[in-house]
DOZATOR-719055 format. One record per residue: x, y, z of N, C-alpha, C, CB in turn. Coordinates in pm, whole numbers, plus 50000, padded with zeros to 5 digits. Atoms other than C-alpha are relative to their C-alpha. Glycine has a CB too. Layout:
<sites>
XYZXYZXYZXYZ;...
</sites>
This chain:
<sites>
499115008750076558693958321130501124995150093500595007449876;498975005749914561103934621310501395003849951499854984850008;498614997150038564873939121310500424991549881500954997650118;499645008850110565233909021081499425004949869499534985850028;500624995050123562773923620829500705012649951498515002950022;499284987950040564553957320832501364996549942500175009450120;498685003950050567863939720782499904994149860500654990050095;500205005550135566543920220482499785011349901498804990349998;500234988650089565283952820331501315007349970498985009750062;498724993350021568693968620383500894992149905500725002150133;499185008350087570423939220216499535001149855499944985350045;500544999150136568103940519913500375013349936498474998150001;499704986850056568603978019867501495001449967499585010950098;498584998250023572373977019904500514991049888500784997250127;499585008850108572793946919677499545005349865499464985950022;500504994450125570633963719414500915011049948498605005450019;499114989150042572833994519410501394994749966500105010750109;498685005650025576033973919431500094993849862500354989750106;499995006650130575163952819129499785010149889498934989149993;500274990150103573763982418937501195008949973498835008350038;498844991350018576904002818996501114993049925500505004950134;498875007150058579283975618884499734994249863500414989150092;500325004850135577433963518575499735012249915498774990250000;500114987750078578013992218335499404996849865501395006949984;500695001650128575493992018052500124985749948500575009849898;499855013850044575243954118025499254997649871499514990350107;500715003250123574223938717693498714992750030500874991649909;501245007449984570813924017639500314985250007499025002949885;499695014249988570823887617750499504992449879499384994350128;500465008150113570493860517481498584995550022500924988049980;501395004349995566903850717400499954984850015499235004549875;500165014349977565843816417523498514996549999500664995850134;501345005349998562883797617443499734990850137499804991349864;499845004449849546603668221316499125007850102501515001950046;500764991649903544733682021627500775012850016499804992750141;499274987549988545613718921631500465003150141499175011149951;499624996649864545883718822013501264993350047498904996550091;498865007549952548653693022050500884996549882499564987550075;499035003750103551783688921839500944989950059500775012449946;499125010449953553823657021877501194999149909499264986450008;498785001650077557443655821765500464985850016501095010250044;499635014049993558503620621679501314998350074500094994049860;498785002249925561133606521908500114985650040500055009050122;499835013349947561323576122130498924990849945499965000050153;501015008650058559603547521941499214992350102500624990649904;500725007649900558623530922267498995008450076500964993850096;500914991149928556753561322395498644999749935500545014350005;501365000050053552993560522358499625013949956499004994750103;500404986650044551313589222170499235007150109499154999249873;500694992649895549943617022389498505000349977500535014150008;501454998550011546273619422467499655014349966499314995750129;500434986550037544263649322354500065009050122498584999849941;499884990649889545023679422568498645005450039500955011749964;501314995049958542063690922778499875014949977499754996950145;500244985750008540463724722739500415006450132498505003149968;499544993149879541823749922985499155012150028501475004049986;500754988449955540183776823185500985010750043499034996350115;499064989549960541983810423216500045002350149499645012849933;500034997649855540963810923579500744989150078498575000850048;499305010649931542893778823657501235005450071500394988949903;498774995949934545713782823911501204995449920500074994450144;498845003450080549233781423769500544986150024501085009850024;499455013249972550173748923941498964989549970500474999050147;500975009850042548203722623747500634986250002499455003449861;499505013650003548453685223740500604996949866498904990150033;499315003550125550533667823478499024996449890500964988550024;500955003750105547443654223299499445012249933498874991550056;500554987950058546153689523249500995006749907499585009750108;499004993950088549413700723095500134991949872501385001050071;499915009050115549853670922862500184986050056501175004049903;499865013649954549693633322892501414995349972498974990849934;498625004250024553253620322939500044986449931500784999550131;499895013250061554563589422760499564989250097501444997549955;500595010349916552853558122889501094992150070499124990649917;499095008049921554593538523162499314987050039500495007750126;500635012649960554023502823285498995002150111501064990050044;501024999149896550953497723498500604996250135498794990949966;499565003249864551413496323874499704985550034499345009450101;500295013349948551683462724041498825000950096501234994050070;501224999849917548663452324245500275005350140499414986050009;499704995449864550453459924569500715013450002500844989750072;499294987250007551903493024448499015011149969501124999649893;500914988850019549893524924486500735013150029498764998650091;499464986849970550763561524474499335005450125499805009749882;500614994549879550233578824806499105011849967501085004450100;500884988450014547423603824839500545011050091498524996550036;499424989149922548803637424948499145012349983501465002849959;500714987450003547113670025033500895010950058498654999150077;499174988949953548833703325072499415005950127500145010849892;500494993549878548563717525425499815014949977500974997750117;500204985650011547423753025475501255007250049498755004650079;498824992449954550103780025520500015002450149500065013249929;500034997949856548883784325877500644988250073498565002050049;499425011849936549973748625956501524999849988499414987249939;498554999750025553423751625799500325013049928500474987649915;499704987250066554613787125727501084998349893500455010450104;498995000350106556613793625413501295006350051499505007449872;498684995249961560333798625468500835001449873500694990350102;499094998050113562803813125217501434996750044499915014749947;498635004349972566293798025205500915006049894500124984350003;499124992950093569103818325048501244991849969500405013750057;498735005850045572023804724847500745011149925499784987149909;499264988950060574653831024764501404995549962500065012050095;498665002950049577783826924554500535011949923500014987549912;499424988650073580103849324352499235003549873501434996949964;500664997850129577963845424036498495001450010500324988949907;501455001349995574413841424163499495002050142499574986349948;500694999349872571903846024442498634993749980499895014950053;501255007350013569063820824475499185001250128500264985249967;500915000549886566013821124700499074988149980499195013450015;500835012050006564363787324764498815001550095500824987450035;501145001149909560973780424921499944985950055498665003749929;500185013449946560383751725158498774993149943499905000650151;501155005950068557103746724972500414996049858498795010049997;499665005050132557873724824673501494998949974499405008749898;498555000450019561653727824722500405006749869500514985650002;499794993450129561573751824429500755013250018498655002549930;499294987150001563643782424336499005010949964501204999849899;500944989150024561543814024363500685012649946499275003350129;499264988650055564263839024270501394995149960500095011850103;498685003850049567413834424061500655012449940499924988449894;499344987850044569623865224032501434996949954500015010650113;498635001150050572813866823823500725012950035500034997249844;499474987749940574853891424023501075006849916500564996950135;498994993950086577453897723749499405008449888500894989349941;500654993250112574863912823513498915009350053499414989949900;500984990049958572773944123557498724998749919500585014249986;501294999650069569073943923475499745014249950498854995350093;500324987050057567973972223246498525003550016500385000449854;501424997249979564323970023355499695003450145499184988149958;500224997049860564713973623731501365001150069499104989250069;498724999049929567413982623984500484986350046499885009550120;499455012549952569743954224071500414990749888499004993250087;499505009550099571043923223897498874993749918500804989150068;500945007250087569373902423626499264989450081500744993449881;500865010249939566453881123752499514990849888498805006650077;500405009550103565703849323557498554995750011500874987950006;501335005849980562383838823709498935010549977499874994150141;501034990350038559373855923557498855000350100499464996749861;501145000849909556693843923804500504994450132498844991149942;499405004249873557953842724163499154989650071500205012050090;500855009349927554923824724307500074985949943498565004949998;499915013250062555393796424059501394994150015499635000949853;498635004749985559183794124068500394990049892500184993950135;499505010250092561223767723889500474987950078501145005649912;499525012849948562263731623951499054993750101501355001850063;501015007549926559053722224127499794986449934498685007850007;500015013750051558523684624090498634993550010501014991650074;501135009249996555763660024009500504986249962498845004749906;499695013850037555973622123992498754993849940500514991750123;501145005450074553723605023738500224985249975499795007649866;500015014250035552933567923711498654997049938500264990950126;501235002050076550373559023445499165012750007499214987750054;500884988349994547433582323510500005006650136498594996049963;499964994549865548343589923872501185009550015500094988650104;498984989749983550333620023988500145003650148499655012549918;499704993849871552003631024308500585013749970501004991150086;499564986350025552263668924287500675005250127498805009249958;499224996049884555023679924523500225015050009501334993149998;499674985850008555023716724431499365008350111499565005449868;500664992449893552683727324715500124993150135498545002149967;499805007249875553973704224986501215005650074500174984949974;498884994549921556253715425273501134989950014499515004350139;498805008349988559803701725281500825004550120500855000749871;498984996849902562373699925556501295003849926500254988150098;498834994750071565573718725465501254998050086499815015049966;498725001649932569183711425554501125005149910500244985050039;500094992649873570983733725633498905010649994501345006650033;501124990749995568133756025745500415014449969499354999450137;499544986350022570243787525720500485002849859501085003150094;499564997750137571023783025351501494998249983499605013749956;498595001950035574453784225188500645013149958500144989549888;499194989050050577163809925131501284994149943500325010650113;498865005950068579823800324878501045010749967499564992749872;498914990850027583213817024841500694996349869501015000050116;499315002250126585093821124515501174990450020500495013349940;498955010049990587383791424459499764989550106501295006850027;500305009749895585723771924741499434987149946499055006050099;500545013150037584293736924743498505001049973500274989750110;501465000550020580803728424614499294996950131499644989449894;500825002549882578043727824876498604995549956499915012750089;501285006250035574693709824887498905004750093500114984850005;501224996649926571213720824995499024988549978499395013849954;500845011950008568863691725075498595003050049500614988550082;501424998849963565043691625083499414986050010499215008849895;500615013249980563033662225218498535001650036500744992250110;501435000849965559293655325220499724985750045499085004149878;500395013149949557973626525431498494999550015500704997050136;501455001349988554383614925392499644996450144499454989249901;500295002149857552703615625736499504986150034498995009950046;500605012949965550983581625711500464988549912498505001049993;499625010750094552383562125414501514999849980499285001949864;498555001250018555873549025334500485006449869500414985250004;499554992750119556563575725074500755012450045498805003749907;499254987749974559213602625086500675004449870501074997950113;499364994450120560823625524831501135009050047498975007949910;498824992149964564313639524865500635005749874501034991450079;499324993750113566003664324631501185008050054499035009249919;498764993449957569583677124664500485009249888501104989450036;499454990350094570913708524494501465002650039499175013450001;498584998049974574703710524468500525011649915500814987149972;499574987650065576283744224385501525000949997499415012350072;498574996950015579753752424254500125015250001500604993849867;499934985349992580783787924350500485006649872500915003950113;499424994150121582523793024014499314995149873501484996949992;500715005350116579903778023783498525003350010500204984749988;501454997850005576343784923670499224986949997499655008449877;500645013250006575613747523675499594995550140500964989649936;500515005949876573463732323951499794985149976498665007050047;500235014450007573633694724004498814996550088501274992050043;501235003649929570223681124103499914984750005498735006249931;500165014449986569733646024241499034997250113501374993050027;500945003249894567343627724469499404986249982498915010250005;500635013150002565043598624528498555001050044500764990050090;501395001549960561333591024541499864986350065499015001749878;500065012849929561243563824808498574994850001500545001450145;501325006150007558383539524780499534998049857499005008450074;500335001950141558363540124399501194993749929499615013549932;498955006250079560353517324170499995004549855499884985050007;500094995150137559223533523850499175012750000499384989349904;500784987750010557693566023733500695010049909499785006150138;499494989250084558223598023541500115012550087499065002649876;499794987649926559733628823705499785011749906501435000550063;500284988050078558363661823573500545011950080498465001649970;499354988749932560493692423661499685012949925501544997950010;500404987450063559253727823595501225008649966499055007850092;499034989750036561433752423404499415013950013500504997949857;500614987049976558933780023467499195005149882501045009950034;500864993550099556803803923265500815010349921498775006850069;499124990950071559453818523037500975006650096499185010649927;499044992749918562283840523161499565014550016501414999349937;500364986249971561963875023312500625009449897500445004050142;499494989850091562443906223098501095008150073498855009449951;498914992449941565763923823163500615010349906501074990750045;499394991250099566463944122846499175012649980500174992749868;500644987150021565623979722745498844998949902501015010249949;501025001250105563653969922434499134987850027500664999049860;500845011549968560733947922547499534992549876498805004350079;500465006850122559643940522189501044990249949499675010349892;498945009050044563013925922092500114988050094501345007449993;499895011049905563103905422411498824990549989500115005450143;501195008450016559553893022361500174990649881498755008749982;499815008450118560473880322014501074989350021500385008649881;498925009749978563503862022154499614988850096501225007150054;500415010249904561573841822416499594987149928498845005250087;500285012650068561503805122314500444988450088500704999449862;499395012149944562023769522427500744993049887498924990650065;499105006250098564793750322251500434986550055501245009249970;499475012949956565923714222262500874994149890498864990250037;499145007350093568543692122100499584985550002501525001650036;500545013650010566873659921988501084990549951498784999649905;498985009950034568953628421957500054997349851499754987150075;500035002650144567803622221599499765012649916498924990049969;500464988850083566303655221481500765013050020498565002550026;499174988249984568853680121608499325011150078500405005149867;500454988449922568233714921750498745005749938501105010750007;501274994350043564683728121728499565010650101498914988949985;500404988649917563203760421861498565003649972500925012249976;501384995550013559653772421923499805012650082499014988850045;500304987749927558683807922016498894997350102499585011349903;501025002349898556693808522339498655005449957500425006550132;501264994550049554093829922166499274990849905500255012949933;500645009450092553413801021926499414987950070501004995549897;500545011349927552453776722201498515002150022500734998150136;501454999449984548703770322189499524987650074499285001349862;500505010949917546893749422448501184992250058499074990649919;498945008249942549233720422534500784993149890499414989550097;499135006150101552153705222351500984990750070500765010849917;499025009649951554313674622411501064997949894499324986550038;498875002750088557743672822251500684987450053501015012249993;499445012649955558973637022272501504999349973499294988449933;498575001550012562653629922333500374987449924500634999950135;499034995649897565213617222379500735012849961501014989050025;499324987350019566953650822425501384999750067499155011550057;498734997349934570563659922494499835011050103501085003949897;500324989149908569223691522659498725006849954501175010250007;501204992150029566113713322675500105012950079498684992150034;499724987049938566043750322756498885010049975501305005649947;500754987650019564083782422802501015011149982499035002850121;499034989550023565853812722662499325013449981500854996749878;500374986350036565563850322639501065004949903499895009450128;499024994950098567753873322430501434996850041499845015049984;498615001649957570893869822644500194989350107500515013050051;499875009349889570123844022916499234987249970499505006550132;500605013050029569093807722932499914991850128500834992549893;500215009749892567733781923175499824986549933498755003750091;500005012650075568443746423059500184988250093501115000049895;499865012649929568193710623182500824990449916498614993950034;499135009950064570783683823101499914986950077501485005149995;499835012549925571113647023188501205001250093500164987949904;498904999349903573403641023484501244993249944499594993450133;498755006450036577053632423438500284987950089501165009950009;499735010549903577033610023744499034988349982499905005550143;500945011350005575483575123769498765002950083500684987150051;501244998149927571903573923888499015008749929500285005850132;500914991850078570393596923628499764994049863500535014249986;500305004850134568813590823291501075004949903498605004749955;498984996350099571123591422989499555011949917500304988249909;500574988950076568783615522808498775005250074499634995749854;501294995149954565883637922897498914993449917499915015649989;501045007650068562623620822812499115008349910499154993250099;500904991850081560553649722679499855013850059498644993449987;500264986349957559323685222714498515002749989500815010349916;501414996449998555853697022811499885015249996499304994350127;500224985550011554683731722706498505002649998500685005949872;501424996649992551353747822786499835015049994499374994250128;500304985850009549923781522693499745005750138498785002449908;500054994649864550223803922998498625005350037501015011050015;501364995149974546683818222962499995012450087499174989150065;499964987749922547783851023118500025012449912501225000050091;500044988850091547533872822809501355004649950499335011350064;498664996250044551313875122763500454990449892501005000250119;499625008550112552353862322422501424994850011499835007449871;498615004249986555933857722543500184990250114500905012050022;499865009349889555193832122814499244987149973499515006350130;500655013050005554303795422837500604991650111500174993049859;499515008849894554583769723114500754988349936498834994850089;499145010150061557443746023029500584991150109501135006549916;499425009749907558623714323205500734989249921498914993850093;499285011150064561043686023126499744987350078501535003049993;500285012949938560643649123199501194990649986498744993649938;499045011050009562873619423272499474988450082501425004250047;500465011849927562263584023390500804998350129500134987449912;499315003449876563063574823748500804987349981498994998450117;499175011950007565893549823778499554989950105501505003650018;500335010449903565793518123985500065005650141500954987949985;500064994949864564783525624341499465014050010501354999650061;500594986749999563173558524240501015011349997499145001550119;498994989550002566453577524201499935008149871501404994050017;499924991350117566983606423961501175009550015498675007949980;498924990149998569693631223868499995007449867501394993250026;499874991950122570043659523620500775012750036498595003549939;499264987549980571873692723575499195011749947501384999449930;500644987550043570613728323541501095010349970499015005350108;499164988350030572423756723366499095012250005500714998849859;500784987749986571043790523474500985011649994499185000250135;499004989650013573183818123335499975007049866501344994250021;499944992350124574293839923045500284991149881501075010950010;499685007150123574583829022685501435003749957498985003349887;498584998150027578353831822702500474988549912500845000950132;499695010250099579703813322398500904989050058500675006349878;499065009849946582593796422581499344991350106501225007050058;500675007749896580453786122878499004990249940499295009450098;500985008850063577713772022656500714988549928499125007849901;499275010450072580223753222441500564989550095501125006149916;499435009349904581743737622753498984989850051500595007650117;501055009449957578393720922830499874988449902498675007250013;500045010850097578723700022514498704999049924500264987150068;501185002950081576213687122259499415012549935498944993450086;500404988150076576113720222068499095009450079499304995849873;500844991049920574583739322357500245014649962500274998050149;499754986350043576223770822216499075004349887501455001449954;500984996850104573583768721941498595001650057500014989249892;501324999049938570753773322192499225012049948500145001050151;500674988350056570013807322040500014998549849500685013450045;499995002450144568983798121684500295012849923498664994249954;499484988550072570603821221433499265001749869501514998649975;500584996650129568663837921157498744992349967500994997649893;501215006350050565893823520947500234985149983499555006549868;499845014549991565303786120976500674993849876498664993650021;499385006650116566163776620611501495003249985499285003949874;498614995750020569473795820629500894996950120500035014849972;499205002249880570603784720976501234991349977499154993850107;498785008050022572963757020854501115007949933499674987949917;498994991750067574723783320639500505010950092499425006149871;499634988649917574693811720891500814996050122498765007550043;499355003849874575843792321198501534999949991499524986450042;498534999750004579453786521081500565014249994500494992149880;499514986350010579863823220987499875007350133499235007649891;500224993149873578363835821312500984994950106498554998150048;499055005649905580483811821518501425004949976499974985049994;498654995450033583643822121333500195014750034500294997749851;499904985749969582933859421367500035002250150498825007749937;500004998549855582133855721737501354996050059498874991750063;498685004349952585363836421794501045010649969500404986649935;499024989950039587333863021604499885012550087499825003749852;500184988349915585803891421806500604997850139498515003450012;499495003049866586613874622137501534998849997499374986950055;498555001750010590123865222019500705013549988500354991249879;499404986750013590913900921911499925007750131499325007949888;500204993149872589493914322237501014995350104498574997850051;499105005449899591613891122451501465001649960499694985350025;498614999350045594763891922237500545014250001500134994249860;499564986150008594933929522182499725007850127499345006849883;500354993549872593513937922527499395013749977501255001450088;500724987550028591253964922381498504997350011500375005649859;501445001349990587543971522414499384995449869499385013150042;500675005450119585003957222174499735010849895498694993350039;500164989450098584473991222012501215000849908499785013350069;498785000050081588103991821897500144987149922501245002150089;499965012750073587823955121803499195000949871499474988550088;500844998650120585003963721560500675008949896498635005650038;499284991350094587043992021407501154992349935500535012650073;498895008050053590063969121369499484989549902500794993250114;500575010350087587863941921219499575005949866498814993250068;500434993750125586383965920964501165003049908499245012750029;498814997050081589823977320846500684987149955501005008850079;499335012550030591243942220861499324992549885500054991150124;500725006850107588513927920638500315006449865498505000450027;499694993350126589233954220372501424996849955499825015250014;498625003250036592973946920385500104985649948500945001950121;499955014150040592473909220364499394998049862499294991250103;500715001750127590073912620072500525009149889498535002550020;499514990650101592113939119889500414993249869501175007850055;499635006350128593633914819632498794996349915500834987650025;501205003650076590193902419535499305012549949499044991850087;500604987550045588843937819520500775005749881499965010250116;499184994550108591763948419303499734992549870501504999250037;500325008050118591083919819064498635003549945500074985150033;501354996550043587413928819055499975013749932499034999950118;499974986750059588173965218983500614999849860500785009550089;499395001150132590443955818693499024993949900501294991750006;501015005950088587703933818550498925010249967499374987550066;501014989750025585253962518589500505010249899499625007050131;499434990550096587583986218402500064993949860501405004350044;499965006650131588013960718123498614999549938500584985850014;501375000150051584263957218093499595013849951499034995250109;500374986450037583883994718084500635004049866500425009750109;499324996550124586453998017803499334993849878501454995750006;500655007050111584463973617590498635005949970499864985150033;501354994850018581223993117630499785006649863499705009950108;500254994050133581684013817308499814989549891501155009149962;500155010650099582153982017103498664992950017501144989950012;501275006649972579153966417272498835008249947499844997650151;501074991350049576953996417195499975000449847500185014250055;499924999750146578183996616837499314987849940501465000649954;500645012350049577073960616787498495000850020500564987650072;501444999149974573693967016949499315009449903499765004550144;500584990550096573093996916721500004994349858500765013450003;499845005050137574353980116404499034988749968501424995249979;500835011850027572293948416442498685000350078500774987250035;501224999149921569233961516627498814993349933499675014450028;501095006550072566983947216354500304985449970499715007549870;499625013950025568813913816342500424993650133501164999249894;499695005249866568563898016689500974988350000498734995850068;499135011750000570223865416597501445003949969499514989749898;498674995350034573163882816434500615007850116499955008749873;499524992349885573423906316734500554990750109498875008850058;499565009249896573643877316977501304993049961498924989750027;498795006650046576283860316766501215009150013499844995549854;498904990549992578433891616749500345003450146499655012849924;499744997349858577993898417121500804988750065498685002050076;499275011349944579133863517212501454999949952499314986949963;498654999150054582133868316984500805010750074499965003049849;499354989149927582923901217157500384995650141499085012350007;499715004849864582673885117501501254991250000498794992350057;498905009650005585083857817398501335006949969499724989449895;498764993350041587623881017233500585008750111499735008549877;499534990349900587813905917520499864995050144499265013049985;500185005049863587033883517818498985007850078501305000250073;501034991649937583913904117890499084991550087499185007749893;500935006749908581843893418192499305010750082500744989650093;500714989249929579133917118323500074998850152498575000349958;500015002049854579343901718672501404998650058499184987850035;498645002449950583133899218695500395009550112500995001349886;499644990349897583363930618907499114999850121500005013649943;500994999849892580513921319137500274989950110498644997549943;499965010549898581193888319310500995002750112500324986949936;499144997049885584243899919510499405010450093501365004849953;500654990049916582113929019632499074993450102499215009949914;500955006749911579813903419794500694992650113499154990449920;499295007949898582533886720003499845005550142501454999449965;500174995149861582173910420305498604997750055500325014650007;501385000949953578443903720322499774989150103499104997849885;500185009849891578643871120520500455005350135500784987349968;499544994149874580633890620782498955009650055501355007249981;500994990249956578053918620793498744993150053499645009549885;501205007349957575133894220816500274992850131499554990049891;499665006949876576923873821082500045009650118501344992849987;499934990149892577603905321285498615004350045500805012249956;501364996349963573913914121273499464990450105499085000249876;500525009849905573033881721451500884999050124499894986349933;499154999549881576053884121680499515010750096501475002849960;500474989149915574753917521809498594997350053500025013249925;501355003249954571233903321839500024991950128499244992649892;500105010149895572163876422089501244998150088499674987249939;498735003349935575753878422218500175007650131501165003149908;499914994149867576133884322592501285008050017499914989250106;498734992949986579773895622551499875014849963501064993549913;500164986250046578513927622383498885007350072499755000249851;501104993849927575593934322618500535010350099499164989250074;499634989649906576003967322799501445004949987499784995250136;498614995650019579513973422657500015014149943500784990249906;499994986150050580104011222620501185002549907500045009950116;498894995550084582284028722363499735014549961500164991049872;500154985750028582824066222328498695004950061500045002849845;501274995049948579364082322359498924989150005499525011649916;500985010850009577634048622307499934992650133500364990349886;500105007149872576294033522633499974984949985498775004550072;500175014450019575713999022480500164996849852498614995150054;499765003450140577163985022156498934990849943501364993549986;501055009050050574313959922135498675007249983499834988350095;501224992150014571683987822143500235010949895499575006350137;499894989550101570954015721897500745012150056498605004149950;499324987649963572924048221900498955010050050500815005949879;501054991149949570854071122128500025013849935500155001650149;499904986950066572114102221943499924998949848501315006750039;500125002650145571844086421593501175005949921498695005849948;498824994750070575334099021509500554989849900501095004050101;499435010250088576604066121365499144997349876500204987250076;500795002150122573624060021132500145011449900498544998350035;499844988650091573994095320991501364999549932499845013450077;498675001250060577744090820939500064988549900501064998150109;500065011350093577024057220777499365004249868499224988350061;500654995050121574644074120533500925009149920498735007450035;499054991150069577264100620454501084991949929500655009950101;498955008350062579884073820387499474992849876500544989750101;500585006550117577524055520151499845009949885498644993750034;500144989850104576824087919964501365002949936499405013050059;498674996950054580554095119928500504988949909500995002250114;499545011250084581294060419791499315000449864499724986550070;500724999550127578574063819528500375012549920498494999750024;499634987750071579524099719446501364998649933500025011950097;498685002250058583164090019392499914991249876500944993750104;500145009150113582064062119159499315006549882499254987650041;500834994750108579504081818959500545013149941498605002350049;499524987150053581444114318916500784998349871500865007050104;499285002750126583474098018635499164991949903501314992750028;500925007350088580394082218476498905009449953499384987550074;501014990350044578594110618295498824993749928500645010149910;501095006550073576534085918094499284989650086500544993449874;500715009249912575274066818401498505002549993500505001450146;501454998350007571494060518399499505009650108499304986450014;500564990749900569384087018577499554992850127498825007649941;500465007349881567964060218807501144997750098499374986649959;498855002449912571454052818938500395012650075501194994849919;499674987449934572094089419011498965003650105500115011449896;501044997349902568764092319186500224991450126498604997249940;499745008749886569644062419406501185004950082500244985849953;498874994549926572894079919498499535009250111500955007549905;500544990849900570764105219687499044993050097499295011449931;501075005549916567894083919814500454988050083498834996149913;499615011949925569624051619918500655003450135500964991649918;499444996849868571774067620193498955004450101501055010849986;501054995649908568674084020339499214988050051499055010149930;500745011949960566794051020338500814991650099499634991549876;499165008149913569744033220498500155006350138501374998049937;499954993349869569974059420774498764996450081500105015449983;501245003349931566334052720860500014985550047498785002649909;500005014249965566794014920856501014997050110500304991549876;498935003249905570094014021048499885007850131501355002749937;500144992149878568924039421307499644991550120498965010949980;500425008649890567404011321516500824987350010498554996449983;499115011549990570153985821455501035002450110500694997249864;498974998249897572843979321718501085009749956500634986550036;498984990050035575374007421730501314993449961500235009550118;498795007150039578183981921706499994996049854500184987750086;500125003450142576883970621367500235012349915498624993949970;499774987450070576784006921252501495003750001499185011350063;498584996549987580344012021379500844991749904500484998050144;499245008750091581693982021186499775003949855499624985350022;500314997050140579903990920863500565013649959498474999649977;499424986850027580964027520886501514998949979499695009850115;498555001850014584604017120937500344993549867500554991750116;499745006850126584443993420641499805009449881499094987849986;500244990550109582984020920420501145010149989498685007350021;498904990350001585654045920521501274993649943500275005550142;498825007050052588354019920449499884997249850500204986950074;500235002650143586794014720103500225012549916498604994749978;499934987550077586954051520001501285001549917499875011750094;498804998750084590634051719888499954991249877501234996750081;500105009150114589984021719667498995005149898499624986050046;501014994550091586854037819523500575012049924498735004150078;499384988450066588844069519450500964995449891500745008850103;499055005250099591524049519271499284994849877500864988950062;500705005650115589044030919051499355010949918498954989950045;500614988950075587344063718959501045006749911499385010350096;498944994050081590654078318841500434990849886501215003450087;499655009550105591494046718648498934999849891500194986150058;501084999950098588094048818482500205011349898498635001550071;499744988750090589004082918338501114996549901500405012650081;498905003850088592264068918198499544990049895501144994050082;500485010150094590474039418037499185006549889499164989550071;500814993150100588014062517864500885007449899499035009850067;499114992450089590874083117722500734990949902501005007950082;499265009250087592584052317575499144994449888500554988650082;500855005950102589564040217379499884984950018500535003249863;500235014549988588474003917317501304992249996499074995349889;498785008149997591093977317394500074990549881500084992250129;499835010350100592523952117155499444986850053501504998449961;500485013149954591083916817164501054993050085499624991249880;499105006549905592563894517432501094992049931499224991050091;499005008350067594383872417182500865007649903499344988949928;499264992350101595763901116969501425002650046499295013249971;
</sites>
């Protein structure tokens, strides 16, 4: 069972007990009489529909031509005097492979002179939990990322296996606060007037790479840039990370859409225009953006996805496309880094929503809550200068204090409802053989005493958006990854000693015990749930993030004084007997 399914089960169980506890002996309600291999997302009206994707062979090498991946949007036919050059990759014996290093305060890249592609991308500020050393983004080193192909009509120049000249040959070393530096790769065809140049510009204090270049000898075409075969695994729980692997894009008309890599079958073309397109894991993301500088396309043209055919349900080959500008120039940006909310938001166009939150139908509702809770957590952390563990404790207490007036009002309504119960039972007994008369008298009773079975329930539901939002915050928020607190090594992972889930179960039992100890006539089912629900919740929450357990435990402990007060007031109400009508 996935974390989301367990969380839904927990919500259903807790809401059932919450409503059942607050509705004391309610009255009876009144009686009332396409080709499965290729999916095309509508986009640019001028783009031609894709051709049927060809069958693939699992034995095919990873670097395939663009036609095999998916047919790109149609482009104008070549002029009679314009032809794509024929290129063949030399053998490694002719041109040996060379690795070029780029090191900065935030990252360490390793480029290959073959294809001018990145073969390793390490984020040095984050530790990998699957292997010694920093987080690695690239899942398949031999394939790499940002390898290029140029497509014109049905012809393709595949540059991913061709040797490039590199400048500077010794790579780059960037110092914190220093100026941006550029690494340039150039391929020159040996016999024809065709060359391809690509420049990577790095900022030592940013995860953004500016990419620009030119395909000389071509005035038109489509540039296809590889994003790779999913991102590498870096988290302790491989199942959770596998479920988080997806490609996401922000369409100009259709908004943000996400597809799990495991759902990619055969080949798929997503037609733009896009503000951005990305590959993501649980905490990290690799994304392409249009360039800010002149010379690049205003939007990305599309996204190509192809089943990886390697038996891994969490991988798929993904590439983005854009049209070459006049003279064969191109430019775009790459973000390769953590899903840090502030950094993502600074990229614009809702990039902070790259990690879709919750279940698709509820995302428009959940996103504002999750964004607000995440902002509040970061603000408390920075303002109070305390760790996130203390922030969660403060948040749990703070929510109870803020909601106290509403809780107090709800408790008073609950006590009023409880005081009316004897009158309600009297009517039900007196008119049990006269349903119509019973309903008439019940409605009269409701009106006279302001009775509402749900009056004490709705304020109890107000903390739930916070709890649900926190669940998704802990699922995907890099700020909480690997953050320790007390005996907990990671607030975003489960409690290894299961202390918090057990304490959470104890707190739930105490809250129900305090409520039911002054209700001798409570239904047996409710008393049975007092024992079984905490046990069930311990089992469910045992695998939830320890930070979520910490917040919920704190909120429960902060609720106990209020629960004790309402229990004592309940005894006083019973001693007074039924109240006078509201208008008396």
